[in-house]
C-alpha positions in Angstrom: -4.1 18.8 -2.1 -3.4 15.7 -4.2 -1.3 12.7 -3.3 2.3 12.8 -4.4 3.9 10.4 -6.9 5.3 8.1 -4.2 1.8 7.7 -2.6 0.2 7.0 -6.0 3.0 4.5 -6.7 2.3 2.7 -3.4 -1.4 2.4 -4.3 -0.6 1.3 -7.8 1.7 -1.4 -6.4 -1.0 -2.6 -4.1 -3.4 -3.1 -7.0 -1.1 -5.6 -8.6 -0.7 -9.3 -8.0 2.7 -10.9 -7.5 3.7 -14.4 -8.6 5.7 -15.6 -5.7 7.6 -15.0 -2.5 9.9 -12.0 -2.7 8.5 -10.6 -5.9 6.6 -7.8 -4.1 9.6 -6.8 -2.0 11.8 -6.7 -5.1 9.2 -4.5 -6.8 9.1 -2.2 -3.8 12.9 -1.7 -3.9 13.2 -1.4 -7.7 10.2 0.7 -8.6 9.8 2.9 -5.5 13.4 2.9 -4.1 12.1 2.1 -0.6 13.0 -0.6 1.9 10.0 -2.8 2.5 9.7 -1.8 6.1 9.4 1.9 5.2 7.0 1.0 2.4 4.6 -0.7 4.8 4.9 2.2 7.3 3.9 4.6 4.5 1.1 2.3 3.3 -0.4 2.0 6.8 -0.4 5.8 7.1 -1.9 6.1 3.6 -4.8 3.9 4.5 -6.0 6.6 6.9 -5.6 9.4 4.4 -8.9 10.6 3.0 -7.1 11.6 -0.3 -6.1 8.0 -0.8 -9.7 6.9 -0.3 -10.9 9.4 -2.8 -8.3 8.3 -5.4 -8.7 4.6 -5.1 -11.6 3.5 -2.8 -11.6 -0.1 -3.8 -7.9 -0.7 -3.0 -8.0 1.4 0.2 -11.1 -0.3 1.6 -9.8 -3.8 0.7 -6.5 -3.0 2.6 -8.4 -1.5 5.5 -10.4 -4.7 5.8 -7.2 -6.8 5.7 -5.6 -4.6 8.3 -8.6 -4.8 10.6 -8.8 -8.6 10.3 -5.1 -8.9 11.2 -5.6 -6.6 14.2 -8.4 -8.9 15.3 -6.2 -11.9 15.2 -3.7 -10.4 17.7 
């Protein structure tokens, strides 16, 4: 089973760079119609989904490293 459009949109958004504070949150709301809190919940679950890893291994592995380093700081 493939990822849905929302999950693919989340990964696509994570591949992009954003120019300044608030730009990413604005894009999350406008492009995906999600509250940022819900977006990050979905993103976190997506990082553990093998389908996401198969679709975009570079982005998923980069985000997994970021998540792991942040957990180590706590």
